N, CA, C and O atoms as a Tinker XYZ file with bonds, in Angstrom:
   484  protein
     1  N     45.363000   10.062000  -12.402000    73     2
     2  CA    44.634000    8.940000  -13.303000    64     1     3
     3  C     43.257000    8.621000  -11.758000    63     2     4     5
     4  O     42.040000    8.441000  -11.762000    81     3
     5  N     44.177000    8.686000  -10.790000    73     3     6
     6  CA    43.606000    8.631000   -9.452000    64     5     7
     7  C     42.207000    9.504000   -9.469000    63     6     8     9
     8  O     41.090000    8.986000   -9.446000    81     7
     9  N     42.400000   10.565000   -9.502000    73     7    10
    10  CA    41.262000   11.753000   -9.648000    64     9    11
    11  C     40.618000   10.963000  -11.077000    63    10    12    13
    12  O     39.549000   11.573000  -11.048000    81    11
    13  N     40.532000   10.395000  -11.846000    73    11    14
    14  CA    39.500000   10.363000  -12.593000    64    13    15
    15  C     38.429000    8.698000  -12.398000    63    14    16    17
    16  O     37.341000    8.348000  -12.857000    81    15
    17  N     39.411000    8.070000  -11.524000    73    15    18
    18  CA    38.630000    6.873000  -10.731000    64    17    19
    19  C     37.950000    7.327000  -10.103000    63    18    20    21
    20  O     36.762000    7.022000  -10.206000    81    19
    21  N     38.505000    8.555000   -8.866000    73    19    22
    22  CA    37.971000    8.788000   -7.768000    64    21    23
    23  C     36.168000    9.366000   -8.203000    63    22    24    25
    24  O     35.008000    9.028000   -7.965000    81    23
    25  N     36.600000    9.968000   -8.640000    73    23    26
    26  CA    35.551000   11.161000   -9.746000    64    25    27
    27  C     34.415000    9.706000  -10.035000    63    26    28    29
    28  O     33.321000    9.551000   -9.493000    81    27
    29  N     34.957000    8.942000  -10.857000    73    27    30
    30  CA    34.392000    8.268000  -11.639000    64    29    31
    31  C     33.148000    6.921000  -10.611000    63    30    32    33
    32  O     31.989000    6.528000  -10.742000    81    31
    33  N     34.094000    6.708000   -9.830000    73    31    34
    34  CA    33.524000    6.027000   -8.340000    64    33    35
    35  C     31.939000    6.609000   -7.922000    63    34    36    37
    36  O     30.853000    6.032000   -7.973000    81    35
    37  N     32.365000    8.232000   -7.418000    73    35    38
    38  CA    31.682000    8.989000   -6.803000    64    37    39
    39  C     30.466000    8.761000   -8.239000    63    38    40    41
    40  O     29.541000    8.012000   -7.925000    81    39
    41  N     30.404000    9.221000   -9.466000    73    39    42
    42  CA    29.681000    9.429000  -10.112000    64    41    43
    43  C     28.311000    7.971000  -10.022000    63    42    44    45
    44  O     27.093000    7.879000   -9.871000    81    43
    45  N     29.135000    7.342000  -10.166000    73    43    46
    46  CA    28.300000    6.080000  -10.111000    64    45    47
    47  C     27.611000    5.658000   -8.624000    63    46    48    49
    48  O     26.730000    4.800000   -8.580000    81    47
    49  N     28.160000    6.428000   -7.264000    73    47    50
    50  CA    27.480000    5.834000   -6.149000    64    49    51
    51  C     26.410000    6.928000   -6.736000    63    50    52    53
    52  O     25.224000    6.631000   -6.872000    81    51
    53  N     26.844000    8.003000   -7.016000    73    51    54
    54  CA    25.447000    9.219000   -6.629000    64    53    55
    55  C     23.991000    8.841000   -7.344000    63    54    56    57
    56  O     22.810000    9.157000   -7.203000    81    55
    57  N     24.871000    7.884000   -8.282000    73    55    58
    58  CA    23.410000    7.619000   -9.295000    64    57    59
    59  C     22.417000    6.245000   -8.797000    63    58    60    61
    60  O     21.204000    6.072000   -8.918000    81    59
    61  N     23.304000    5.524000   -8.297000    73    59    62
    62  CA    22.656000    4.414000   -7.388000    64    61    63
    63  C     21.630000    4.662000   -5.842000    63    62    64    65
    64  O     20.653000    4.124000   -5.320000    81    63
    65  N     22.761000    6.064000   -5.494000    73    63    66
    66  CA    21.635000    6.504000   -4.704000    64    65    67
    67  C     20.702000    6.959000   -4.794000    63    66    68    69
    68  O     19.974000    7.055000   -3.806000    81    67
    69  N     20.284000    7.486000   -6.155000    73    67    70
    70  CA    19.321000    8.723000   -7.324000    64    69    71
    71  C     18.378000    7.613000   -7.530000    63    70    72    73
    72  O     17.161000    7.793000   -7.472000    81    71
    73  N     19.017000    6.249000   -7.814000    73    71    74
    74  CA    17.990000    5.150000   -8.335000    64    73    75
    75  C     17.069000    4.314000   -7.087000    63    74    76    77
    76  O     16.002000    3.719000   -7.237000    81    75
    77  N     17.738000    4.464000   -6.038000    73    75    78
    78  CA    17.302000    3.892000   -4.755000    64    77    79
    79  C     16.065000    5.039000   -4.312000    63    78    80    81
    80  O     14.935000    4.694000   -3.969000    81    79
    81  N     16.504000    6.362000   -4.390000    73    79    82
    82  CA    15.623000    7.322000   -3.718000    64    81    83
    83  C     13.988000    6.669000   -4.611000    63    82    84    85
    84  O     12.930000    6.201000   -4.191000    81    83
    85  N     14.603000    7.000000   -6.126000    73    83    86
    86  CA    13.060000    6.653000   -7.142000    64    85    87
    87  C     12.088000    5.287000   -6.638000    63    86    88    89
    88  O     10.881000    5.116000   -6.811000    81    87
    89  N     13.202000    4.309000   -5.883000    73    87    90
    90  CA    12.192000    2.846000   -6.156000    64    89    91
    91  C     11.192000    3.006000   -5.774000    63    90    92    93
    92  O     10.235000    2.731000   -6.497000    81    91
    93  N     10.939000    3.686000   -4.055000    73    91    94
    94  CA    10.022000    3.720000   -3.206000    64    93    95
    95  C      8.807000    4.215000   -4.257000    63    94    96    97
    96  O      7.851000    3.518000   -4.598000    81    95
    97  N      9.057000    5.463000   -4.644000    73    95    98
    98  CA     8.145000    5.878000   -5.377000    64    97    99
    99  C      7.378000    5.301000   -6.098000    63    98   100   101
   100  O      6.149000    5.380000   -6.093000    81    99
   101  N      8.331000    4.420000   -7.047000    73    99   102
   102  CA     7.482000    3.831000   -8.237000    64   101   103
   103  C      5.966000    2.801000   -7.933000    63   102   104   105
   104  O      4.835000    2.578000   -8.364000    81   103
   105  N      7.335000    2.266000   -6.439000    73   103   106
   106  CA     6.359000    1.010000   -5.920000    64   105   107
   107  C      5.374000    1.260000   -5.470000    63   106   108   109
   108  O      4.408000    0.531000   -5.699000    81   107
   109  N      5.229000    2.710000   -4.430000    73   107   110
   110  CA     4.246000    2.963000   -4.179000    64   109   111
   111  C      2.846000    3.351000   -5.359000    63   110   112   113
   112  O      1.672000    3.089000   -5.097000    81   111
   113  N      3.321000    4.021000   -6.664000    73   111   114
   114  CA     2.392000    4.401000   -7.664000    64   113   115
   115  C      1.879000    3.497000   -8.649000    63   114   116   117
   116  O      1.136000    3.715000   -9.606000    81   115
   117  N      2.701000    1.873000   -8.016000    73   115   118
   118  CA     2.191000    0.815000   -9.173000    64   117   119
   119  C      1.780000   -0.245000   -8.353000    63   118   120   121
   120  O      1.830000   -1.406000   -8.756000    81   119
   121  N      1.337000    0.086000   -7.124000    73   119   122
   122  CA     1.292000   -1.020000   -6.125000    64   121   123
   123  C      0.468000   -0.898000   -4.710000    63   122   124   125
   124  O      0.979000    0.101000   -4.203000    81   123
   125  N     -0.378000   -1.303000   -3.941000    73   123   126
   126  CA    -1.019000   -1.326000   -2.907000    64   125   127
   127  C     -0.375000   -1.754000   -1.572000    63   126   128   129
   128  O     -0.237000   -2.966000   -1.736000    81   127
   129  N     -0.066000   -1.560000   -0.774000    73   127   130
   130  CA     0.456000   -1.559000    0.857000    64   129   131
   131  C     -0.244000   -2.933000    0.829000    63   130   132   133
   132  O     -1.154000   -3.287000    0.080000    81   131
   133  N      0.360000   -3.618000    1.783000    73   131   134
   134  CA    -0.510000   -4.871000    2.749000    64   133   135
   135  C      0.194000   -4.366000    3.456000    63   134   136   137
   136  O      1.145000   -3.685000    3.070000    81   135
   137  N     -0.301000   -4.718000    5.517000    73   135   138
   138  CA    -0.104000   -4.073000    6.657000    64   137   139
   139  C     -1.018000   -5.057000    7.418000    63   138   140   141
   140  O     -2.205000   -4.826000    7.648000    81   139
   141  N     -0.298000   -6.280000    7.821000    73   139   142
   142  CA    -0.958000   -7.174000    8.755000    64   141   143
   143  C     -0.126000   -7.250000   10.324000    63   142   144   145
   144  O      0.976000   -7.748000   10.554000    81   143
   145  N     -0.889000   -6.706000   11.091000    73   143   146
   146  CA    -0.421000   -6.516000   12.413000    64   145   147
   147  C     -0.839000   -7.864000   13.634000    63   146   148   149
   148  O     -1.983000   -8.275000   13.441000    81   147
   149  N     -0.384000   -8.303000   14.363000    73   147   150
   150  CA    -0.661000   -9.734000   14.733000    64   149   151
   151  C     -1.225000   -8.708000   16.699000    63   150   152   153
   152  O     -0.375000   -8.146000   17.390000    81   151
   153  N     -2.478000   -8.767000   17.017000    73   151   154
   154  CA    -3.067000   -7.960000   18.227000    64   153   155
   155  C     -1.894000   -8.622000   19.123000    63   154   156   157
   156  O     -1.259000   -9.655000   18.915000    81   155
   157  N     -1.790000   -7.462000   20.455000    73   155   158
   158  CA    -0.502000   -7.612000   21.014000    64   157   159
   159  C     -1.604000   -9.181000   22.253000    63   158   160   161
   160  O     -0.908000  -10.005000   22.847000    81   159
   161  N     -2.762000   -9.238000   22.349000    73   159   162
   162  CA    -3.192000  -10.008000   23.104000    64   161   163
   163  C     -3.563000  -11.673000   22.563000    63   162   164   165
   164  O     -3.883000  -12.599000   23.309000    81   163
   165  N     -3.410000  -11.734000   20.995000    73   163   166
   166  CA    -3.333000  -13.077000   20.520000    64   165   167
   167  C     -3.057000  -14.095000   21.244000    63   166   168   169
   168  O     -3.962000  -14.905000   21.443000    81   167
   169  N     -1.652000  -14.336000   21.862000    73   167   170
   170  CA    -1.308000  -15.372000   22.900000    64   169   171
   171  C      0.543000  -15.283000   22.025000    63   170   172   173
   172  O      0.955000  -14.721000   21.011000    81   171
   173  N      1.301000  -16.302000   23.258000    73   171   174
   174  CA     2.090000  -16.471000   23.214000    64   173   175
   175  C      2.845000  -17.447000   23.116000    63   174   176   177
   176  O      4.056000  -17.460000   23.336000    81   175
   177  N      1.858000  -18.720000   22.627000    73   175   178
   178  CA     2.159000  -19.863000   21.758000    64   177   179
   179  C      1.816000  -20.113000   20.936000    63   178   180   181
   180  O      1.867000  -21.343000   20.933000    81   179
   181  N      1.247000  -19.640000   19.663000    73   179   182
   182  CA     0.708000  -19.636000   18.454000    64   181   183
   183  C      1.317000  -18.467000   17.691000    63   182   184   185
   184  O      1.648000  -17.345000   18.072000    81   183
   185  N      1.358000  -18.968000   16.686000    73   183   186
   186  CA     1.791000  -18.320000   14.916000    64   185   187
   187  C      0.905000  -18.217000   14.276000    63   186   188   189
   188  O      0.217000  -19.141000   13.840000    81   187
   189  N      0.657000  -16.259000   13.977000    73   187   190
   190  CA    -0.217000  -16.036000   12.484000    64   189   191
   191  C      0.794000  -16.835000   11.085000    63   190   192   193
   192  O      1.987000  -16.650000   10.847000    81   191
   193  N     -0.356000  -17.885000   10.220000    73   191   194
   194  CA     0.688000  -18.482000    9.329000    64   193   195
   195  C     -0.521000  -16.914000    7.697000    63   194   196   197
   196  O     -1.638000  -16.966000    7.182000    81   195
   197  N      0.258000  -16.244000    7.635000    73   195   198
   198  CA    -0.002000  -15.394000    6.466000    64   197   199
   199  C     -0.118000  -15.971000    5.148000    63   198   200   201
   200  O      0.886000  -16.585000    4.785000    81   199
   201  N     -1.261000  -15.924000    4.193000    73   199   202
   202  CA    -0.775000  -16.056000    3.058000    64   201   203
   203  C     -1.691000  -15.586000    1.813000    63   202   204   205
   204  O     -2.878000  -15.835000    2.024000    81   203
   205  N     -1.441000  -14.979000    0.586000    73   203   206
   206  CA    -2.374000  -14.002000   -0.490000    64   205   207
   207  C     -2.321000  -15.523000   -1.505000    63   206   208   209
   208  O     -1.496000  -16.385000   -1.809000    81   207
   209  N     -3.602000  -15.226000   -1.741000    73   207   210
   210  CA    -3.618000  -16.299000   -2.425000    64   209   211
   211  C     -3.268000  -17.671000   -2.860000    63   210   212   213
   212  O     -2.955000  -18.237000   -3.908000    81   211
   213  N     -3.467000  -17.987000   -1.528000    73   211   214
   214  CA    -3.207000  -19.707000   -1.612000    64   213   215
   215  C     -1.674000  -19.889000   -0.811000    63   214   216   217
   216  O     -1.315000  -20.857000   -0.141000    81   215
   217  N     -0.885000  -18.601000   -1.118000    73   215   218
   218  CA     0.388000  -18.985000   -0.843000    64   217   219
   219  C      0.542000  -18.192000    0.416000    63   218   220   221
   220  O      0.038000  -17.111000    0.720000    81   219
   221  N      1.444000  -19.059000    1.150000    73   219   222
   222  CA     2.187000  -18.480000    2.610000    64   221   223
   223  C      3.523000  -17.610000    2.470000    63   222   224   225
   224  O      4.657000  -18.034000    2.245000    81   223
   225  N      3.135000  -16.371000    2.648000    73   223   226
   226  CA     4.204000  -15.203000    2.489000    64   225   227
   227  C      4.782000  -14.943000    4.150000    63   226   228   229
   228  O      5.956000  -14.633000    4.354000    81   227
   229  N      3.898000  -15.097000    5.140000    73   227   230
   230  CA     4.491000  -15.143000    6.208000    64   229   231
   231  C      3.889000  -15.886000    7.450000    63   230   232   233
   232  O      2.676000  -16.092000    7.493000    81   231
   233  N      4.836000  -16.347000    8.603000    73   231   234
   234  CA     4.669000  -16.271000    9.666000    64   233   235
   235  C      5.078000  -15.443000   10.850000    63   234   236   237
   236  O      6.224000  -15.538000   11.289000    81   235
   237  N      4.303000  -14.736000   11.321000    73   235   238
   238  CA     4.163000  -14.208000   11.946000    64   237   239
   239  C      3.906000  -14.651000   13.751000    63   238   240   241
   240  O      2.798000  -15.079000   14.074000    81   239
   241  N      5.130000  -14.481000   14.927000    73   239   242
   242  CA     5.635000  -14.223000   15.686000    64   241   243
   243  C      5.214000  -13.792000   16.675000    63   242   244   245
   244  O      4.184000  -13.250000   16.272000    81   243
   245  N      5.282000  -13.529000   18.351000    73   243   246
   246  CA     4.838000  -12.781000   18.909000    64   245   247
   247  C      5.890000  -11.177000   19.041000    63   246   248   249
   248  O      7.063000  -11.301000   19.394000    81   247
   249  N      5.323000   -9.768000   18.724000    73   247   250
   250  CA     5.099000   -8.553000   18.126000    64   249   251
   251  C      5.808000   -8.815000   16.815000    63   250   252   253
   252  O      6.892000   -8.252000   16.968000    81   251
   253  N      5.801000   -9.044000   16.309000    73   251   254
   254  CA     6.003000   -9.060000   14.603000    64   253   255
   255  C      4.294000   -8.572000   13.414000    63   254   256   257
   256  O      3.118000   -8.903000   13.565000    81   255
   257  N      4.686000   -8.066000   12.788000    73   255   258
   258  CA     4.336000   -7.803000   11.400000    64   257   259
   259  C      4.301000   -7.669000   10.627000    63   258   260   261
   260  O      5.428000   -7.335000   10.259000    81   259
   261  N      3.407000   -7.685000    9.574000    73   259   262
   262  CA     3.647000   -7.749000    8.225000    64   261   263
   263  C      3.673000   -6.636000    7.253000    63   262   264   265
   264  O      2.538000   -6.167000    7.343000    81   263
   265  N      4.140000   -6.142000    6.622000    73   263   266
   266  CA     4.231000   -4.506000    5.554000    64   265   267
   267  C      5.143000   -4.409000    4.367000    63   266   268   269
   268  O      6.303000   -4.036000    4.193000    81   267
   269  N      3.913000   -5.017000    3.411000    73   267   270
   270  CA     5.000000   -5.199000    2.086000    64   269   271
   271  C      4.045000   -4.688000    0.690000    63   270   272   273
   272  O      2.832000   -4.864000    0.806000    81   271
   273  N      4.353000   -4.309000   -0.107000    73   271   274
   274  CA     3.508000   -4.460000   -1.232000    64   273   275
   275  C      3.243000   -5.540000   -1.905000    63   274   276   277
   276  O      3.947000   -6.524000   -2.129000    81   275
   277  N      1.682000   -5.171000   -2.355000    73   275   278
   278  CA     1.053000   -5.765000   -2.997000    64   277   279
   279  C      0.498000   -5.341000   -4.363000    63   278   280   281
   280  O     -0.100000   -4.311000   -4.674000    81   279
   281  N      0.864000   -6.443000   -5.120000    73   279   282
   282  CA     0.063000   -5.841000   -6.210000    64   281   283
   283  C     -1.270000   -5.858000   -6.620000    63   282   284   285
   284  O     -1.989000   -6.803000   -6.297000    81   283
   285  N     -1.739000   -4.818000   -7.375000    73   283   286
   286  CA    -3.220000   -4.440000   -8.156000    64   285   287
   287  C     -3.774000   -5.444000   -8.400000    63   286   288   289
   288  O     -3.124000   -6.241000   -9.077000    81   287
   289  N     -4.966000   -5.792000   -8.041000    73   287   290
   290  CA    -6.488000   -6.407000   -8.446000    64   289   291
   291  C     -6.951000   -7.361000   -7.459000    63   290   292   293
   292  O     -7.104000   -6.880000   -6.336000    81   291
   293  N     -7.219000   -8.626000   -7.598000    73   291   294
   294  CA    -7.871000   -9.232000   -6.902000    64   293   295
   295  C     -7.017000  -10.261000   -5.941000    63   294   296   297
   296  O     -5.950000  -10.837000   -6.154000    81   295
   297  N     -7.884000  -10.270000   -4.814000    73   295   298
   298  CA    -6.319000  -11.283000   -4.579000    64   297   299
   299  C     -8.069000  -11.755000   -2.559000    63   298   300   301
   300  O     -9.192000  -11.462000   -2.150000    81   299
   301  N     -6.881000  -12.551000   -2.267000    73   299   302
   302  CA    -7.438000  -13.280000   -0.996000    64   301   303
   303  C     -6.629000  -13.870000    0.154000    63   302   304   305
   304  O     -5.689000  -14.664000    0.183000    81   303
   305  N     -7.320000  -13.204000    1.104000    73   303   306
   306  CA    -5.800000  -12.810000    2.096000    64   305   307
   307  C     -6.469000  -14.558000    2.991000    63   306   308   309
   308  O     -7.533000  -15.176000    2.971000    81   307
   309  N     -5.551000  -14.686000    3.450000    73   307   310
   310  CA    -6.091000  -15.607000    4.647000    64   309   311
   311  C     -5.178000  -15.923000    5.803000    63   310   312   313
   312  O     -4.005000  -15.712000    5.497000    81   311
   313  N     -5.390000  -16.490000    7.398000    73   311   314
   314  CA    -4.656000  -16.868000    8.157000    64   313   315
   315  C     -4.989000  -18.021000    8.419000    63   314   316   317
   316  O     -6.132000  -18.346000    8.095000    81   315
   317  N     -4.202000  -18.923000    9.021000    73   315   318
   318  CA    -4.518000  -20.031000   10.176000    64   317   319
   319  C     -3.688000  -20.257000   11.358000    63   318   320   321
   320  O     -2.521000  -20.245000   10.965000    81   319
   321  N     -3.723000  -20.413000   12.341000    73   319   322
   322  CA    -2.644000  -20.907000   13.743000    64   321   323
   323  C     -1.576000  -21.577000   13.430000    63   322   324   325
   324  O     -1.457000  -22.483000   12.605000    81   323
   325  N     -0.914000  -21.172000   14.015000    73   323   326
   326  CA     0.392000  -22.861000   14.208000    64   325   327
   327  C      0.672000  -23.079000   15.383000    63   326   328   329
   328  O      1.805000  -22.597000   15.401000    81   327
   329  N      0.358000  -23.727000   17.167000    73   327   330
   330  CA    -0.805000  -24.729000   16.070000    64   329   331
   331  C     -2.281000  -24.526000   15.607000    63   330   332   333
   332  O     -2.957000  -23.497000   15.623000    81   331
   333  N     -2.511000  -25.445000   15.304000    73   331   334
   334  CA    -3.965000  -25.132000   15.081000    64   333   335
   335  C     -4.651000  -25.845000   16.235000    63   334   336   337
   336  O     -4.424000  -26.847000   16.913000    81   335
   337  N     -5.549000  -24.941000   16.175000    73   335   338
   338  CA    -6.512000  -24.528000   17.486000    64   337   339
   339  C     -7.473000  -25.786000   17.195000    63   338   340   341
   340  O     -7.227000  -26.624000   18.063000    81   339
   341  N     -8.166000  -26.110000   16.585000    73   339   342
   342  CA    -8.678000  -27.688000   16.356000    64   341   343
   343  C     -8.146000  -27.771000   14.822000    63   342   344   345
   344  O     -7.959000  -26.807000   14.079000    81   343
   345  N     -7.856000  -29.750000   14.387000    73   343   346
   346  CA    -7.178000  -30.821000   13.502000    64   345   347
   347  C     -8.549000  -29.803000   11.958000    63   346   348   349
   348  O     -7.954000  -29.371000   10.970000    81   347
   349  N     -9.916000  -29.618000   11.993000    73   347   350
   350  CA   -10.115000  -29.263000   11.349000    64   349   351
   351  C    -10.535000  -27.793000   10.763000    63   350   352   353
   352  O    -11.516000  -27.507000   10.078000    81   351
   353  N     -9.490000  -26.956000   11.245000    73   351   354
   354  CA    -9.749000  -25.566000   10.929000    64   353   355
   355  C     -9.654000  -25.391000    9.446000    63   354   356   357
   356  O     -8.745000  -25.832000    8.742000    81   355
   357  N    -10.754000  -24.658000    9.022000    73   355   358
   358  CA   -10.463000  -23.959000    7.513000    64   357   359
   359  C     -9.858000  -22.346000    7.720000    63   358   360   361
   360  O    -10.384000  -21.637000    8.578000    81   359
   361  N     -8.945000  -21.921000    7.045000    73   359   362
   362  CA    -8.521000  -20.667000    6.972000    64   361   363
   363  C     -9.685000  -19.319000    6.765000    63   362   364   365
   364  O    -10.610000  -18.947000    6.043000    81   363
   365  N     -9.031000  -19.001000    7.741000    73   363   366
   366  CA   -10.232000  -17.396000    6.970000    64   365   367
   367  C     -9.539000  -16.610000    6.370000    63   366   368   369
   368  O     -8.438000  -16.064000    6.440000    81   367
   369  N    -10.614000  -16.674000    5.619000    73   367   370
   370  CA   -10.506000  -15.591000    3.883000    64   369   371
   371  C    -11.191000  -14.140000    3.940000    63   370   372   373
   372  O    -12.176000  -13.600000    4.444000    81   371
   373  N    -10.514000  -13.947000    3.440000    73   371   374
   374  CA   -10.665000  -12.333000    3.120000    64   373   375
   375  C    -10.281000  -11.562000    1.671000    63   374   376   377
   376  O     -9.171000  -11.106000    1.397000    81   375
   377  N    -11.532000  -11.530000    0.774000    73   375   378
   378  CA   -11.678000  -10.670000    0.005000    64   377   379
   379  C    -10.855000   -9.615000   -0.424000    63   378   380   381
   380  O    -10.898000   -8.829000    0.522000    81   379
   381  N     -9.755000   -8.881000   -1.742000    73   379   382
   382  CA    -9.410000   -7.829000   -1.323000    64   381   383
   383  C     -9.590000   -7.371000   -3.099000    63   382   384   385
   384  O     -9.665000   -7.939000   -4.188000    81   383
   385  N     -9.593000   -6.699000   -2.828000    73   383   386
   386  CA    -9.254000   -5.651000   -4.403000    64   385   387
   387  C     -8.578000   -4.643000   -4.310000    63   386   388   389
   388  O     -9.075000   -3.520000   -4.223000    81   387
   389  N     -7.294000   -4.891000   -4.313000    73   387   390
   390  CA    -5.880000   -4.106000   -4.420000    64   389   391
   391  C     -5.813000   -3.145000   -4.859000    63   390   392   393
   392  O     -5.166000   -3.340000   -5.888000    81   391
   393  N     -6.182000   -1.576000   -4.769000    73   391   394
   394  CA    -5.914000   -0.551000   -5.881000    64   393   395
   395  C     -4.277000   -0.240000   -5.537000    63   394   396   397
   396  O     -3.628000   -0.631000   -4.567000    81   395
   397  N     -3.824000    0.643000   -6.735000    73   395   398
   398  CA    -3.016000    1.062000   -6.856000    64   397   399
   399  C     -2.184000    2.209000   -5.700000    63   398   400   401
   400  O     -3.041000    3.068000   -5.492000    81   399
   401  N     -1.139000    2.513000   -5.028000    73   399   402
   402  CA    -1.441000    3.433000   -4.112000    64   401   403
   403  C     -2.382000    3.541000   -2.898000    63   402   404   405
   404  O     -2.836000    4.630000   -2.548000    81   403
   405  N     -2.615000    2.589000   -2.374000    73   403   406
   406  CA    -3.520000    2.344000   -1.465000    64   405   407
   407  C     -2.907000    1.498000   -0.248000    63   406   408   409
   408  O     -2.084000    0.645000   -0.579000    81   407
   409  N     -3.153000    1.603000    0.900000    73   407   410
   410  CA    -2.028000    0.921000    1.160000    64   409   411
   411  C     -4.164000    0.204000    2.388000    63   410   412   413
   412  O     -5.269000    0.724000    2.548000    81   411
   413  N     -3.379000   -1.359000    2.912000    73   411   414
   414  CA    -4.639000   -1.755000    3.642000    64   413   415
   415  C     -4.792000   -2.717000    4.841000    63   414   416   417
   416  O     -4.930000   -3.935000    4.727000    81   415
   417  N     -4.760000   -2.138000    5.824000    73   415   418
   418  CA    -4.039000   -2.384000    7.144000    64   417   419
   419  C     -5.650000   -3.407000    7.753000    63   418   420   421
   420  O     -6.830000   -3.096000    7.591000    81   419
   421  N     -5.085000   -4.605000    8.432000    73   419   422
   422  CA    -5.581000   -5.642000    9.284000    64   421   423
   423  C     -4.764000   -6.216000   10.215000    63   422   424   425
   424  O     -3.546000   -6.198000   10.391000    81   423
   425  N     -6.008000   -6.913000   10.973000    73   423   426
   426  CA    -5.185000   -7.405000   12.545000    64   425   427
   427  C     -5.232000   -8.721000   12.448000    63   426   428   429
   428  O     -6.170000   -9.119000   11.757000    81   427
   429  N     -4.436000   -9.671000   12.974000    73   427   430
   430  CA    -4.876000   -9.951000   13.223000    64   429   431
   431  C     -5.703000  -10.705000   15.035000    63   430   432   433
   432  O     -5.000000  -10.773000   16.044000    81   431
   433  N     -6.949000  -11.081000   15.034000    73   431   434
   434  CA    -7.105000  -11.279000   16.134000    64   433   435
   435  C     -7.768000  -12.643000   16.441000    63   434   436   437
   436  O     -7.721000  -13.549000   15.609000    81   435
   437  N     -8.558000  -12.829000   17.965000    73   435   438
   438  CA    -8.778000  -14.062000   18.470000    64   437   439
   439  C    -10.684000  -13.931000   18.292000    63   438   440   441
   440  O    -11.427000  -13.892000   19.272000    81   439
   441  N    -10.989000  -13.900000   17.385000    73   439   442
   442  CA   -13.077000  -13.502000   17.050000    64   441   443
   443  C    -13.628000  -14.426000   18.213000    63   442   444   445
   444  O    -14.387000  -13.823000   18.972000    81   443
   445  N    -13.421000  -15.695000   18.502000    73   443   446
   446  CA   -13.646000  -16.855000   19.516000    64   445   447
   447  C    -12.918000  -17.552000   19.648000    63   446   448   449
   448  O    -11.874000  -17.604000   18.998000    81   447
   449  N    -13.334000  -18.480000   20.750000    73   447   450
   450  CA   -12.297000  -19.775000   21.103000    64   449   451
   451  C    -11.687000  -20.187000   20.179000    63   450   452   453
   452  O    -10.464000  -20.113000   20.060000    81   451
   453  N    -12.564000  -20.746000   19.287000    73   451   454
   454  CA   -12.025000  -21.742000   17.599000    64   453   455
   455  C    -11.483000  -21.219000   16.894000    63   454   456   457
   456  O    -10.641000  -21.945000   16.365000    81   455
   457  N    -11.490000  -19.855000   16.400000    73   455   458
   458  CA   -10.759000  -19.510000   15.389000    64   457   459
   459  C    -10.257000  -18.343000   15.554000    63   458   460   461
   460  O    -10.666000  -17.651000   16.486000    81   459
   461  N     -9.205000  -17.848000   14.634000    73   459   462
   462  CA    -8.629000  -16.320000   14.415000    64   461   463
   463  C     -8.782000  -16.160000   13.189000    63   462   464   465
   464  O     -8.571000  -17.095000   12.417000    81   463
   465  N     -9.374000  -14.348000   12.544000    73   463   466
   466  CA    -9.339000  -13.980000   11.653000    64   465   467
   467  C     -8.938000  -12.910000   11.789000    63   466   468   469
   468  O     -8.164000  -12.694000   12.722000    81   467
   469  N     -9.459000  -11.489000   10.588000    73   467   470
   470  CA    -8.225000  -11.413000   10.113000    64   469   471
   471  C     -9.503000  -10.159000   10.276000    63   470   472   473
   472  O    -10.666000  -10.418000    9.964000    81   471
   473  N     -9.015000   -8.573000   10.891000    73   471   474
   474  CA    -9.978000   -7.561000   10.905000    64   473   475
   475  C     -9.576000   -6.226000    9.797000    63   474   476   477
   476  O     -8.477000   -6.176000    9.245000    81   475
   477  N    -10.427000   -5.400000    9.630000    73   475   478
   478  CA    -9.864000   -4.835000    8.338000    64   477   479
   479  C     -9.456000   -3.197000    9.601000    63   478   480   481
   480  O    -10.384000   -2.875000   10.343000    81   479
   481  N     -8.453000   -2.569000    9.671000    73   479   482
   482  CA    -8.342000   -1.748000    9.979000    64   481   483
   483  C     -8.422000   -0.327000    9.867000    63   482   484
   484  O     -8.048000    0.388000   10.797000    81   483
């Protein structure tokens, strides 16, 4: 009985590992990939609030980035800073038409003294 149990457990573990191995392939084939880096000279007292389609998905502190799947289709990427540099600061927005299997890389930078923005790499 112990042998049967051991074989059954080994089979289940093997199946689980093979399913996990296939998941990234399916993810890449059906989705795009969004990478947002924070520039090294962005500052130490500010964080970057990253949003997709108006929904905040990440807060990037010093030495952090964002790397995740993005569903295909039209999206709007936006960032703000925390704390805001000016009270009336509107988010910097970039339209993106994500295609399956493609990667999109952006870097959050200060393009002027009043507003942070995303630069496509």
